[in-house]
PDB file of N, CA, C, O and CB in Angstrom:
ATOM      1  N   MET A   1       0.911  -1.067  -0.013  1.00  0.00           N
ATOM      2  CA  MET A   1       0.066   0.031   0.022  1.00  0.00           C
ATOM      3  C   MET A   1       0.899   1.239   0.045  1.00  0.00           C
ATOM      4  O   MET A   1       0.587   2.209  -0.645  1.00  0.00           O
ATOM      5  CB  MET A   1      -0.855  -0.026   1.157  1.00  0.00           C
ATOM      6  N   LYS A   2       1.900   1.240   0.765  1.00  0.00           N
ATOM      7  CA  LYS A   2       2.796   2.461   0.830  1.00  0.00           C
ATOM      8  C   LYS A   2       3.443   2.866  -0.457  1.00  0.00           C
ATOM      9  O   LYS A   2       3.594   4.070  -0.664  1.00  0.00           O
ATOM     10  CB  LYS A   2       3.885   2.241   1.811  1.00  0.00           C
ATOM     11  N   PRO A   3       3.810   2.061  -1.272  1.00  0.00           N
ATOM     12  CA  PRO A   3       4.279   2.568  -2.635  1.00  0.00           C
ATOM     13  C   PRO A   3       3.138   3.174  -3.528  1.00  0.00           C
ATOM     14  O   PRO A   3       3.450   4.084  -4.296  1.00  0.00           O
ATOM     15  CB  PRO A   3       4.945   1.378  -3.429  1.00  0.00           C
ATOM     16  N   PHE A   4       1.973   2.780  -3.488  1.00  0.00           N
ATOM     17  CA  PHE A   4       0.817   3.391  -4.022  1.00  0.00           C
ATOM     18  C   PHE A   4       0.662   4.712  -3.568  1.00  0.00           C
ATOM     19  O   PHE A   4       0.637   5.698  -4.305  1.00  0.00           O
ATOM     20  CB  PHE A   4      -0.328   2.670  -3.735  1.00  0.00           C
ATOM     21  N   LEU A   5       0.546   4.718  -2.204  1.00  0.00           N
ATOM     22  CA  LEU A   5       0.373   6.127  -1.667  1.00  0.00           C
ATOM     23  C   LEU A   5       1.338   7.060  -1.968  1.00  0.00           C
ATOM     24  O   LEU A   5       0.991   8.217  -2.206  1.00  0.00           O
ATOM     25  CB  LEU A   5       0.293   6.151  -0.313  1.00  0.00           C
ATOM     26  N   LEU A   6       2.673   6.688  -1.998  1.00  0.00           N
ATOM     27  CA  LEU A   6       3.770   7.679  -2.378  1.00  0.00           C
ATOM     28  C   LEU A   6       3.678   8.043  -3.830  1.00  0.00           C
ATOM     29  O   LEU A   6       3.855   9.205  -4.196  1.00  0.00           O
ATOM     30  CB  LEU A   6       5.201   7.097  -2.094  1.00  0.00           C
ATOM     31  N   GLU A   7       3.385   7.002  -4.720  1.00  0.00           N
ATOM     32  CA  GLU A   7       3.347   7.345  -6.127  1.00  0.00           C
ATOM     33  C   GLU A   7       2.128   8.270  -6.472  1.00  0.00           C
ATOM     34  O   GLU A   7       2.208   9.082  -7.393  1.00  0.00           O
ATOM     35  CB  GLU A   7       3.295   6.047  -6.963  1.00  0.00           C
ATOM     36  N   LYS A   8       1.035   8.131  -5.734  1.00  0.00           N
ATOM     37  CA  LYS A   8      -0.172   9.056  -5.917  1.00  0.00           C
ATOM     38  C   LYS A   8      -0.152  10.394  -5.101  1.00  0.00           C
ATOM     39  O   LYS A   8      -1.043  11.243  -5.124  1.00  0.00           O
ATOM     40  CB  LYS A   8      -1.450   8.288  -5.509  1.00  0.00           C
ATOM     41  N   LYS A   9       0.960  10.442  -4.409  1.00  0.00           N
ATOM     42  CA  LYS A   9       1.150  11.577  -3.457  1.00  0.00           C
ATOM     43  C   LYS A   9      -0.034  11.841  -2.571  1.00  0.00           C
ATOM     44  O   LYS A   9      -0.501  12.974  -2.455  1.00  0.00           O
ATOM     45  CB  LYS A   9       1.458  12.834  -4.208  1.00  0.00           C
ATOM     46  N   MET A  10      -0.503  10.823  -1.964  1.00  0.00           N
ATOM     47  CA  MET A  10      -1.747  10.926  -1.098  1.00  0.00           C
ATOM     48  C   MET A  10      -1.186  11.200   0.439  1.00  0.00           C
ATOM     49  O   MET A  10      -0.744  10.318   1.175  1.00  0.00           O
ATOM     50  CB  MET A  10      -2.711   9.439  -1.205  1.00  0.00           C
ATOM     51  N   ASP A  11      -1.296  12.612   0.771  1.00  0.00           N
ATOM     52  CA  ASP A  11      -0.746  12.873   2.092  1.00  0.00           C
ATOM     53  C   ASP A  11      -1.832  13.079   3.149  1.00  0.00           C
ATOM     54  O   ASP A  11      -1.687  13.873   4.079  1.00  0.00           O
ATOM     55  CB  ASP A  11       0.150  14.085   2.040  1.00  0.00           C
ATOM     56  N   TYR A  12      -2.765  12.442   2.995  1.00  0.00           N
ATOM     57  CA  TYR A  12      -3.981  12.526   4.077  1.00  0.00           C
ATOM     58  C   TYR A  12      -4.317  10.958   4.450  1.00  0.00           C
ATOM     59  O   TYR A  12      -4.178  10.009   3.679  1.00  0.00           O
ATOM     60  CB  TYR A  12      -5.496  13.368   3.362  1.00  0.00           C
ATOM     61  N   PRO A  13      -4.806  10.899   5.852  1.00  0.00           N
ATOM     62  CA  PRO A  13      -5.024   9.667   6.280  1.00  0.00           C
ATOM     63  C   PRO A  13      -5.721   8.663   5.466  1.00  0.00           C
ATOM     64  O   PRO A  13      -6.656   9.102   4.796  1.00  0.00           O
ATOM     65  CB  PRO A  13      -5.606   9.787   7.336  1.00  0.00           C
ATOM     66  N   ILE A  14      -5.487   7.520   5.390  1.00  0.00           N
ATOM     67  CA  ILE A  14      -5.969   6.263   4.741  1.00  0.00           C
ATOM     68  C   ILE A  14      -6.090   5.207   5.640  1.00  0.00           C
ATOM     69  O   ILE A  14      -5.118   4.824   6.291  1.00  0.00           O
ATOM     70  CB  ILE A  14      -5.121   5.822   3.679  1.00  0.00           C
ATOM     71  N   MET A  15      -7.309   4.647   5.747  1.00  0.00           N
ATOM     72  CA  MET A  15      -7.591   3.520   6.524  1.00  0.00           C
ATOM     73  C   MET A  15      -7.937   2.265   5.790  1.00  0.00           C
ATOM     74  O   MET A  15      -8.797   2.306   4.911  1.00  0.00           O
ATOM     75  CB  MET A  15      -8.613   3.836   7.383  1.00  0.00           C
ATOM     76  N   VAL A  16      -7.314   1.134   6.099  1.00  0.00           N
ATOM     77  CA  VAL A  16      -7.686  -0.255   5.417  1.00  0.00           C
ATOM     78  C   VAL A  16      -8.749  -0.731   6.296  1.00  0.00           C
ATOM     79  O   VAL A  16      -8.563  -0.758   7.513  1.00  0.00           O
ATOM     80  CB  VAL A  16      -6.422  -1.399   5.312  1.00  0.00           C
ATOM     81  N   GLY A  17      -9.822  -1.098   5.785  1.00  0.00           N
ATOM     82  CA  GLY A  17     -11.075  -1.469   6.340  1.00  0.00           C
ATOM     83  C   GLY A  17     -10.981  -2.854   6.946  1.00  0.00           C
ATOM     84  O   GLY A  17     -10.238  -3.712   6.470  1.00  0.00           O
ATOM     85  N   SER A  18     -11.703  -3.042   7.942  1.00  0.00           N
ATOM     86  CA  SER A  18     -11.861  -4.289   8.528  1.00  0.00           C
ATOM     87  C   SER A  18     -13.334  -4.201   9.256  1.00  0.00           C
ATOM     88  O   SER A  18     -13.944  -3.145   9.423  1.00  0.00           O
ATOM     89  CB  SER A  18     -10.596  -4.608   9.547  1.00  0.00           C
ATOM     90  N   ASP A  19     -13.771  -5.432   9.635  1.00  0.00           N
ATOM     91  CA  ASP A  19     -15.191  -5.451  10.362  1.00  0.00           C
ATOM     92  C   ASP A  19     -15.172  -4.441  11.708  1.00  0.00           C
ATOM     93  O   ASP A  19     -16.092  -3.665  11.969  1.00  0.00           O
ATOM     94  CB  ASP A  19     -15.565  -7.131  10.883  1.00  0.00           C
ATOM     95  N   GLN A  20     -14.090  -4.580  12.421  1.00  0.00           N
ATOM     96  CA  GLN A  20     -13.911  -3.843  13.561  1.00  0.00           C
ATOM     97  C   GLN A  20     -13.876  -2.438  13.341  1.00  0.00           C
ATOM     98  O   GLN A  20     -14.447  -1.721  14.163  1.00  0.00           O
ATOM     99  CB  GLN A  20     -12.800  -4.231  14.195  1.00  0.00           C
ATOM    100  N   LEU A  21     -13.220  -1.859  12.234  1.00  0.00           N
ATOM    101  CA  LEU A  21     -13.179  -0.481  11.855  1.00  0.00           C
ATOM    102  C   LEU A  21     -14.523  -0.035  11.360  1.00  0.00           C
ATOM    103  O   LEU A  21     -14.973   1.079  11.625  1.00  0.00           O
ATOM    104  CB  LEU A  21     -12.129  -0.248  10.817  1.00  0.00           C
ATOM    105  N   SER A  22     -15.119  -0.876  10.676  1.00  0.00           N
ATOM    106  CA  SER A  22     -16.523  -0.523  10.106  1.00  0.00           C
ATOM    107  C   SER A  22     -17.406  -0.151  11.217  1.00  0.00           C
ATOM    108  O   SER A  22     -18.105   0.861  11.260  1.00  0.00           O
ATOM    109  CB  SER A  22     -17.196  -1.727   9.304  1.00  0.00           C
ATOM    110  N   GLN A  23     -17.301  -1.146  12.192  1.00  0.00           N
ATOM    111  CA  GLN A  23     -18.188  -0.856  13.354  1.00  0.00           C
ATOM    112  C   GLN A  23     -17.950   0.467  14.220  1.00  0.00           C
ATOM    113  O   GLN A  23     -18.802   1.080  14.862  1.00  0.00           O
ATOM    114  CB  GLN A  23     -18.071  -2.016  14.271  1.00  0.00           C
ATOM    115  N   SER A  24     -16.701   0.739  14.096  1.00  0.00           N
ATOM    116  CA  SER A  24     -16.152   1.956  14.866  1.00  0.00           C
ATOM    117  C   SER A  24     -16.818   3.189  14.295  1.00  0.00           C
ATOM    118  O   SER A  24     -17.019   4.172  15.008  1.00  0.00           O
ATOM    119  CB  SER A  24     -14.522   2.097  14.747  1.00  0.00           C
ATOM    120  N   PHE A  25     -17.167   3.153  13.008  1.00  0.00           N
ATOM    121  CA  PHE A  25     -17.749   4.200  12.259  1.00  0.00           C
ATOM    122  C   PHE A  25     -19.093   4.048  12.033  1.00  0.00           C
ATOM    123  O   PHE A  25     -19.616   4.648  11.094  1.00  0.00           O
ATOM    124  CB  PHE A  25     -17.149   4.367  11.084  1.00  0.00           C
ATOM    125  N   GLY A  26     -19.762   3.295  12.798  1.00  0.00           N
ATOM    126  CA  GLY A  26     -21.241   3.250  12.615  1.00  0.00           C
ATOM    127  C   GLY A  26     -21.756   2.038  11.632  1.00  0.00           C
ATOM    128  O   GLY A  26     -22.876   2.097  11.125  1.00  0.00           O
ATOM    129  N   GLY A  27     -21.039   1.147  11.442  1.00  0.00           N
ATOM    130  CA  GLY A  27     -21.394  -0.027  10.536  1.00  0.00           C
ATOM    131  C   GLY A  27     -21.263   0.376   9.053  1.00  0.00           C
ATOM    132  O   GLY A  27     -22.303   0.398   8.395  1.00  0.00           O
ATOM    133  N   ILE A  28     -20.191   0.672   8.503  1.00  0.00           N
ATOM    134  CA  ILE A  28     -20.030   1.013   7.053  1.00  0.00           C
ATOM    135  C   ILE A  28     -20.208  -0.157   6.295  1.00  0.00           C
ATOM    136  O   ILE A  28     -19.509  -1.143   6.526  1.00  0.00           O
ATOM    137  CB  ILE A  28     -18.702   1.617   6.715  1.00  0.00           C
ATOM    138  N   ASP A  29     -21.161  -0.158   5.316  1.00  0.00           N
ATOM    139  CA  ASP A  29     -21.436  -1.264   4.567  1.00  0.00           C
ATOM    140  C   ASP A  29     -20.735  -1.355   3.200  1.00  0.00           C
ATOM    141  O   ASP A  29     -20.564  -2.439   2.643  1.00  0.00           O
ATOM    142  CB  ASP A  29     -22.811  -1.317   4.414  1.00  0.00           C
ATOM    143  N   SER A  30     -20.305  -0.090   2.637  1.00  0.00           N
ATOM    144  CA  SER A  30     -19.771   0.018   1.336  1.00  0.00           C
ATOM    145  C   SER A  30     -18.607   0.880   1.345  1.00  0.00           C
ATOM    146  O   SER A  30     -18.430   1.713   2.234  1.00  0.00           O
ATOM    147  CB  SER A  30     -20.752   0.497   0.397  1.00  0.00           C
ATOM    148  N   LEU A  31     -17.800   0.700   0.366  1.00  0.00           N
ATOM    149  CA  LEU A  31     -16.686   1.713   0.019  1.00  0.00           C
ATOM    150  C   LEU A  31     -16.766   2.158  -1.210  1.00  0.00           C
ATOM    151  O   LEU A  31     -17.251   1.378  -2.030  1.00  0.00           O
ATOM    152  CB  LEU A  31     -15.374   1.235   0.150  1.00  0.00           C
ATOM    153  N   PRO A  32     -16.331   3.491  -1.676  1.00  0.00           N
ATOM    154  CA  PRO A  32     -16.083   4.403  -0.558  1.00  0.00           C
ATOM    155  C   PRO A  32     -17.330   4.930   0.165  1.00  0.00           C
ATOM    156  O   PRO A  32     -18.434   5.027  -0.371  1.00  0.00           O
ATOM    157  CB  PRO A  32     -15.308   5.552  -1.053  1.00  0.00           C
ATOM    158  N   THR A  33     -17.047   5.261   1.434  1.00  0.00           N
ATOM    159  CA  THR A  33     -18.096   5.980   2.227  1.00  0.00           C
ATOM    160  C   THR A  33     -17.556   7.372   2.548  1.00  0.00           C
ATOM    161  O   THR A  33     -16.402   7.463   2.965  1.00  0.00           O
ATOM    162  CB  THR A  33     -18.473   5.189   3.582  1.00  0.00           C
ATOM    163  N   THR A  34     -18.274   8.419   2.390  1.00  0.00           N
ATOM    164  CA  THR A  34     -17.665   9.744   2.555  1.00  0.00           C
ATOM    165  C   THR A  34     -18.559  10.449   3.671  1.00  0.00           C
ATOM    166  O   THR A  34     -19.787  10.385   3.621  1.00  0.00           O
ATOM    167  CB  THR A  34     -17.630  10.597   1.106  1.00  0.00           C
ATOM    168  N   PHE A  35     -17.956  11.047   4.564  1.00  0.00           N
ATOM    169  CA  PHE A  35     -18.636  11.951   5.597  1.00  0.00           C
ATOM    170  C   PHE A  35     -18.349  13.342   5.481  1.00  0.00           C
ATOM    171  O   PHE A  35     -17.195  13.745   5.630  1.00  0.00           O
ATOM    172  CB  PHE A  35     -18.279  11.585   6.948  1.00  0.00           C
ATOM    173  N   VAL A  36     -19.325  14.134   5.222  1.00  0.00           N
ATOM    174  CA  VAL A  36     -19.170  15.635   5.323  1.00  0.00           C
ATOM    175  C   VAL A  36     -19.470  16.086   6.656  1.00  0.00           C
ATOM    176  O   VAL A  36     -20.597  15.980   7.140  1.00  0.00           O
ATOM    177  CB  VAL A  36     -20.060  16.382   4.357  1.00  0.00           C
ATOM    178  N   ILE A  37     -18.354  16.655   7.343  1.00  0.00           N
ATOM    179  CA  ILE A  37     -18.542  17.206   8.605  1.00  0.00           C
ATOM    180  C   ILE A  37     -18.611  18.555   8.742  1.00  0.00           C
ATOM    181  O   ILE A  37     -17.819  19.233   8.087  1.00  0.00           O
ATOM    182  CB  ILE A  37     -17.663  16.825   9.375  1.00  0.00           C
ATOM    183  N   ASP A  38     -19.573  19.203   9.622  1.00  0.00           N
ATOM    184  CA  ASP A  38     -19.745  20.526   9.750  1.00  0.00           C
ATOM    185  C   ASP A  38     -18.684  21.280  10.679  1.00  0.00           C
ATOM    186  O   ASP A  38     -17.811  20.597  11.214  1.00  0.00           O
ATOM    187  CB  ASP A  38     -21.076  20.698  10.214  1.00  0.00           C
ATOM    188  N   ARG A  39     -18.719  22.479  10.865  1.00  0.00           N
ATOM    189  CA  ARG A  39     -17.703  23.184  11.514  1.00  0.00           C
ATOM    190  C   ARG A  39     -17.847  22.960  13.130  1.00  0.00           C
ATOM    191  O   ARG A  39     -17.077  23.481  13.937  1.00  0.00           O
ATOM    192  CB  ARG A  39     -17.796  24.715  11.083  1.00  0.00           C
ATOM    193  N   ASP A  40     -18.875  22.164  13.465  1.00  0.00           N
ATOM    194  CA  ASP A  40     -19.072  21.848  14.944  1.00  0.00           C
ATOM    195  C   ASP A  40     -18.725  20.438  14.947  1.00  0.00           C
ATOM    196  O   ASP A  40     -18.973  19.856  16.003  1.00  0.00           O
ATOM    197  CB  ASP A  40     -20.587  22.131  15.556  1.00  0.00           C
ATOM    198  N   GLY A  41     -18.193  19.732  13.983  1.00  0.00           N
ATOM    199  CA  GLY A  41     -17.647  18.370  14.128  1.00  0.00           C
ATOM    200  C   GLY A  41     -18.852  17.339  13.955  1.00  0.00           C
ATOM    201  O   GLY A  41     -18.592  16.147  14.122  1.00  0.00           O
ATOM    202  N   ARG A  42     -20.026  17.684  13.664  1.00  0.00           N
ATOM    203  CA  ARG A  42     -21.185  16.945  13.274  1.00  0.00           C
ATOM    204  C   ARG A  42     -21.315  16.252  11.990  1.00  0.00           C
ATOM    205  O   ARG A  42     -20.994  16.927  11.012  1.00  0.00           O
ATOM    206  CB  ARG A  42     -22.169  17.737  13.335  1.00  0.00           C
ATOM    207  N   VAL A  43     -21.690  15.125  11.788  1.00  0.00           N
ATOM    208  CA  VAL A  43     -21.827  14.636  10.494  1.00  0.00           C
ATOM    209  C   VAL A  43     -23.184  15.144   9.735  1.00  0.00           C
ATOM    210  O   VAL A  43     -24.334  14.865  10.072  1.00  0.00           O
ATOM    211  CB  VAL A  43     -21.772  13.120  10.596  1.00  0.00           C
ATOM    212  N   ALA A  44     -22.801  15.910   8.694  1.00  0.00           N
ATOM    213  CA  ALA A  44     -23.824  16.665   8.072  1.00  0.00           C
ATOM    214  C   ALA A  44     -24.448  15.925   6.943  1.00  0.00           C
ATOM    215  O   ALA A  44     -25.662  16.004   6.758  1.00  0.00           O
ATOM    216  CB  ALA A  44     -23.303  17.942   7.613  1.00  0.00           C
ATOM    217  N   PHE A  45     -23.572  15.114   6.078  1.00  0.00           N
ATOM    218  CA  PHE A  45     -24.008  14.332   5.004  1.00  0.00           C
ATOM    219  C   PHE A  45     -23.174  13.119   4.942  1.00  0.00           C
ATOM    220  O   PHE A  45     -22.004  13.135   5.325  1.00  0.00           O
ATOM    221  CB  PHE A  45     -23.975  15.081   3.740  1.00  0.00           C
ATOM    222  N   VAL A  46     -23.798  11.978   4.429  1.00  0.00           N
ATOM    223  CA  VAL A  46     -22.967  10.723   4.196  1.00  0.00           C
ATOM    224  C   VAL A  46     -23.302  10.250   2.921  1.00  0.00           C
ATOM    225  O   VAL A  46     -24.483  10.181   2.580  1.00  0.00           O
ATOM    226  CB  VAL A  46     -23.182   9.601   5.228  1.00  0.00           C
ATOM    227  N   HIS A  47     -22.261   9.874   2.081  1.00  0.00           N
ATOM    228  CA  HIS A  47     -22.403   9.283   0.809  1.00  0.00           C
ATOM    229  C   HIS A  47     -21.711   7.887   0.696  1.00  0.00           C
ATOM    230  O   HIS A  47     -20.595   7.626   1.144  1.00  0.00           O
ATOM    231  CB  HIS A  47     -21.863  10.224  -0.206  1.00  0.00           C
ATOM    232  N   THR A  48     -22.495   7.076   0.066  1.00  0.00           N
ATOM    233  CA  THR A  48     -21.967   5.710  -0.133  1.00  0.00           C
ATOM    234  C   THR A  48     -21.793   5.577  -1.661  1.00  0.00           C
ATOM    235  O   THR A  48     -22.769   5.713  -2.399  1.00  0.00           O
ATOM    236  CB  THR A  48     -22.961   4.555   0.482  1.00  0.00           C
ATOM    237  N   GLY A  49     -20.590   5.319  -2.134  1.00  0.00           N
ATOM    238  CA  GLY A  49     -20.264   5.147  -3.465  1.00  0.00           C
ATOM    239  C   GLY A  49     -19.658   6.607  -4.047  1.00  0.00           C
ATOM    240  O   GLY A  49     -19.444   7.567  -3.308  1.00  0.00           O
ATOM    241  N   LEU A  50     -19.455   6.609  -5.272  1.00  0.00           N
ATOM    242  CA  LEU A  50     -18.960   7.848  -5.911  1.00  0.00           C
ATOM    243  C   LEU A  50     -19.976   8.874  -6.071  1.00  0.00           C
ATOM    244  O   LEU A  50     -21.091   8.657  -6.547  1.00  0.00           O
ATOM    245  CB  LEU A  50     -18.395   7.572  -7.215  1.00  0.00           C
ATOM    246  N   VAL A  51     -19.537  10.041  -5.643  1.00  0.00           N
ATOM    247  CA  VAL A  51     -20.395  11.310  -5.794  1.00  0.00           C
ATOM    248  C   VAL A  51     -19.687  12.287  -6.551  1.00  0.00           C
ATOM    249  O   VAL A  51     -18.456  12.314  -6.560  1.00  0.00           O
ATOM    250  CB  VAL A  51     -20.791  11.944  -4.460  1.00  0.00           C
ATOM    251  N   GLY A  52     -20.500  13.209  -7.280  1.00  0.00           N
ATOM    252  CA  GLY A  52     -19.932  14.158  -8.176  1.00  0.00           C
ATOM    253  C   GLY A  52     -19.458  15.486  -7.317  1.00  0.00           C
ATOM    254  O   GLY A  52     -19.935  15.777  -6.220  1.00  0.00           O
ATOM    255  N   LYS A  53     -18.581  16.136  -7.908  1.00  0.00           N
ATOM    256  CA  LYS A  53     -18.185  17.369  -7.304  1.00  0.00           C
ATOM    257  C   LYS A  53     -19.263  18.333  -7.089  1.00  0.00           C
ATOM    258  O   LYS A  53     -19.156  19.018  -6.072  1.00  0.00           O
ATOM    259  CB  LYS A  53     -17.193  17.978  -8.074  1.00  0.00           C
ATOM    260  N   ASP A  54     -20.227  18.518  -7.800  1.00  0.00           N
ATOM    261  CA  ASP A  54     -21.294  19.337  -7.716  1.00  0.00           C
ATOM    262  C   ASP A  54     -22.089  19.159  -6.539  1.00  0.00           C
ATOM    263  O   ASP A  54     -22.556  20.128  -5.940  1.00  0.00           O
ATOM    264  CB  ASP A  54     -22.041  19.206  -8.796  1.00  0.00           C
ATOM    265  N   THR A  55     -22.298  17.789  -6.116  1.00  0.00           N
ATOM    266  CA  THR A  55     -23.037  17.464  -4.892  1.00  0.00           C
ATOM    267  C   THR A  55     -22.382  18.062  -3.760  1.00  0.00           C
ATOM    268  O   THR A  55     -22.975  18.825  -2.998  1.00  0.00           O
ATOM    269  CB  THR A  55     -23.171  16.003  -4.676  1.00  0.00           C
ATOM    270  N   TYR A  56     -20.931  17.670  -3.602  1.00  0.00           N
ATOM    271  CA  TYR A  56     -20.199  18.165  -2.521  1.00  0.00           C
ATOM    272  C   TYR A  56     -20.265  19.799  -2.304  1.00  0.00           C
ATOM    273  O   TYR A  56     -20.391  20.358  -1.214  1.00  0.00           O
ATOM    274  CB  TYR A  56     -18.780  17.697  -2.740  1.00  0.00           C
ATOM    275  N   GLU A  57     -20.152  20.432  -3.585  1.00  0.00           N
ATOM    276  CA  GLU A  57     -20.123  21.822  -3.538  1.00  0.00           C
ATOM    277  C   GLU A  57     -21.363  22.359  -3.053  1.00  0.00           C
ATOM    278  O   GLU A  57     -21.328  23.320  -2.284  1.00  0.00           O
ATOM    279  CB  GLU A  57     -19.815  22.363  -4.787  1.00  0.00           C
ATOM    280  N   LYS A  58     -22.573  21.799  -3.448  1.00  0.00           N
ATOM    281  CA  LYS A  58     -23.803  22.258  -2.953  1.00  0.00           C
ATOM    282  C   LYS A  58     -24.048  22.009  -1.368  1.00  0.00           C
ATOM    283  O   LYS A  58     -24.779  22.698  -0.657  1.00  0.00           O
ATOM    284  CB  LYS A  58     -24.864  21.588  -3.773  1.00  0.00           C
ATOM    285  N   GLU A  59     -23.455  21.130  -1.051  1.00  0.00           N
ATOM    286  CA  GLU A  59     -23.534  20.592   0.415  1.00  0.00           C
ATOM    287  C   GLU A  59     -22.805  21.541   1.162  1.00  0.00           C
ATOM    288  O   GLU A  59     -23.372  22.163   2.060  1.00  0.00           O
ATOM    289  CB  GLU A  59     -22.928  19.118   0.660  1.00  0.00           C
ATOM    290  N   ILE A  60     -21.616  21.726   0.898  1.00  0.00           N
ATOM    291  CA  ILE A  60     -20.803  22.646   1.563  1.00  0.00           C
ATOM    292  C   ILE A  60     -21.091  24.151   1.548  1.00  0.00           C
ATOM    293  O   ILE A  60     -20.790  24.884   2.491  1.00  0.00           O
ATOM    294  CB  ILE A  60     -19.595  22.460   1.082  1.00  0.00           C
ATOM    295  N   ARG A  61     -21.683  24.565   0.440  1.00  0.00           N
ATOM    296  CA  ARG A  61     -22.041  25.933   0.405  1.00  0.00           C
ATOM    297  C   ARG A  61     -23.398  25.907   1.153  1.00  0.00           C
ATOM    298  O   ARG A  61     -23.679  27.022   1.594  1.00  0.00           O
ATOM    299  CB  ARG A  61     -22.108  26.541  -1.107  1.00  0.00           C
ATOM    300  N   SER A  62     -24.244  25.026   1.399  1.00  0.00           N
ATOM    301  CA  SER A  62     -25.456  25.137   2.214  1.00  0.00           C
ATOM    302  C   SER A  62     -25.078  25.116   3.500  1.00  0.00           C
ATOM    303  O   SER A  62     -25.736  25.810   4.275  1.00  0.00           O
ATOM    304  CB  SER A  62     -26.442  24.123   1.991  1.00  0.00           C
ATOM    305  N   LEU A  63     -23.988  24.359   4.005  1.00  0.00           N
ATOM    306  CA  LEU A  63     -23.479  24.489   5.437  1.00  0.00           C
ATOM    307  C   LEU A  63     -22.941  25.787   5.679  1.00  0.00           C
ATOM    308  O   LEU A  63     -23.274  26.388   6.700  1.00  0.00           O
ATOM    309  CB  LEU A  63     -22.415  23.483   5.775  1.00  0.00           C
ATOM    310  N   LEU A  64     -22.156  26.284   4.869  1.00  0.00           N
ATOM    311  CA  LEU A  64     -21.647  27.767   5.036  1.00  0.00           C
ATOM    312  C   LEU A  64     -22.799  28.769   5.035  1.00  0.00           C
ATOM    313  O   LEU A  64     -22.798  29.714   5.824  1.00  0.00           O
ATOM    314  CB  LEU A  64     -20.637  28.181   3.839  1.00  0.00           C
ATOM    315  N   ASP A  65     -23.777  28.569   4.158  1.00  0.00           N
ATOM    316  CA  ASP A  65     -24.791  29.622   4.233  1.00  0.00           C
ATOM    317  C   ASP A  65     -25.752  29.514   5.587  1.00  0.00           C
ATOM    318  O   ASP A  65     -26.296  30.441   6.187  1.00  0.00           O
ATOM    319  CB  ASP A  65     -25.682  29.521   2.889  1.00  0.00           C
ATOM    320  N   SER A  66     -25.784  28.267   5.843  1.00  0.00           N
ATOM    321  CA  SER A  66     -26.698  28.107   7.108  1.00  0.00           C
ATOM    322  C   SER A  66     -26.100  28.666   8.323  1.00  0.00           C
ATOM    323  O   SER A  66     -26.842  29.044   9.230  1.00  0.00           O
ATOM    324  CB  SER A  66     -27.015  26.624   7.412  1.00  0.00           C
ATOM    325  N   GLU A  67     -24.836  28.754   8.425  1.00  0.00           N
ATOM    326  CA  GLU A  67     -24.131  29.490   9.614  1.00  0.00           C
ATOM    327  C   GLU A  67     -24.304  30.926   9.450  1.00  0.00           C
ATOM    328  O   GLU A  67     -24.265  31.606  10.475  1.00  0.00           O
ATOM    329  CB  GLU A  67     -22.572  29.184   9.714  1.00  0.00           C
ATOM    330  N   ARG A  68     -24.486  31.492   8.343  1.00  0.00           N
ATOM    331  CA  ARG A  68     -24.853  32.887   8.007  1.00  0.00           C
ATOM    332  C   ARG A  68     -26.335  33.208   8.299  1.00  0.00           C
ATOM    333  O   ARG A  68     -26.693  34.386   8.306  1.00  0.00           O
ATOM    334  CB  ARG A  68     -24.559  33.153   6.522  1.00  0.00           C
ATOM    335  N   GLY A  69     -27.204  32.220   8.538  1.00  0.00           N
ATOM    336  CA  GLY A  69     -28.561  32.453   8.670  1.00  0.00           C
ATOM    337  C   GLY A  69     -29.443  32.262   7.398  1.00  0.00           C
ATOM    338  O   GLY A  69     -30.638  32.554   7.351  1.00  0.00           O
ATOM    339  N   THR A  70     -28.719  31.740   6.376  1.00  0.00           N
ATOM    340  CA  THR A  70     -29.526  31.528   5.213  1.00  0.00           C
ATOM    341  C   THR A  70     -29.291  30.054   4.700  1.00  0.00           C
ATOM    342  O   THR A  70     -28.297  29.414   5.044  1.00  0.00           O
ATOM    343  CB  THR A  70     -29.176  32.606   4.106  1.00  0.00           C
ATOM    344  N   MET A  71     -30.198  29.586   3.912  1.00  0.00           N
ATOM    345  CA  MET A  71     -30.106  28.233   3.599  1.00  0.00           C
ATOM    346  C   MET A  71     -30.196  28.171   2.008  1.00  0.00           C
ATOM    347  O   MET A  71     -31.083  28.872   1.521  1.00  0.00           O
ATOM    348  CB  MET A  71     -31.248  27.397   4.356  1.00  0.00           C
ATOM    349  N   ILE A  72     -29.548  27.566   1.288  1.00  0.00           N
ATOM    350  CA  ILE A  72     -29.600  27.302  -0.294  1.00  0.00           C
ATOM    351  C   ILE A  72     -30.609  26.111  -0.291  1.00  0.00           C
ATOM    352  O   ILE A  72     -30.482  25.124   0.433  1.00  0.00           O
ATOM    353  CB  ILE A  72     -27.986  26.865  -1.076  1.00  0.00           C
ATOM    354  N   THR A  73     -31.603  26.306  -1.160  1.00  0.00           N
ATOM    355  CA  THR A  73     -32.430  25.395  -1.510  1.00  0.00           C
ATOM    356  C   THR A  73     -32.827  25.380  -2.973  1.00  0.00           C
ATOM    357  O   THR A  73     -32.878  26.457  -3.566  1.00  0.00           O
ATOM    358  CB  THR A  73     -33.459  25.510  -0.714  1.00  0.00           C
ATOM    359  N   ASP A  74     -33.135  24.163  -3.655  1.00  0.00           N
ATOM    360  CA  ASP A  74     -33.473  24.110  -5.019  1.00  0.00           C
ATOM    361  C   ASP A  74     -34.931  24.026  -5.181  1.00  0.00           C
ATOM    362  O   ASP A  74     -35.425  23.970  -6.307  1.00  0.00           O
ATOM    363  CB  ASP A  74     -32.814  22.998  -5.678  1.00  0.00           C
TER     364      ASP A  74
END
């Protein structure tokens, strides 16, 4: 795994899954699973599988706007 991480210049934490690790994070059933965390450290959004950049951008903008007292809606 280390050679791949070095080759791809991945400098962020990577976890190799196991049943025990899955349970530690609430029972993750699929990979990739992505958690979008708000400024207070709470899980705001959870995605299983691949998700497009537009989805993440919309969610992050909604979190930033909600902290200012407005919420983006479609």
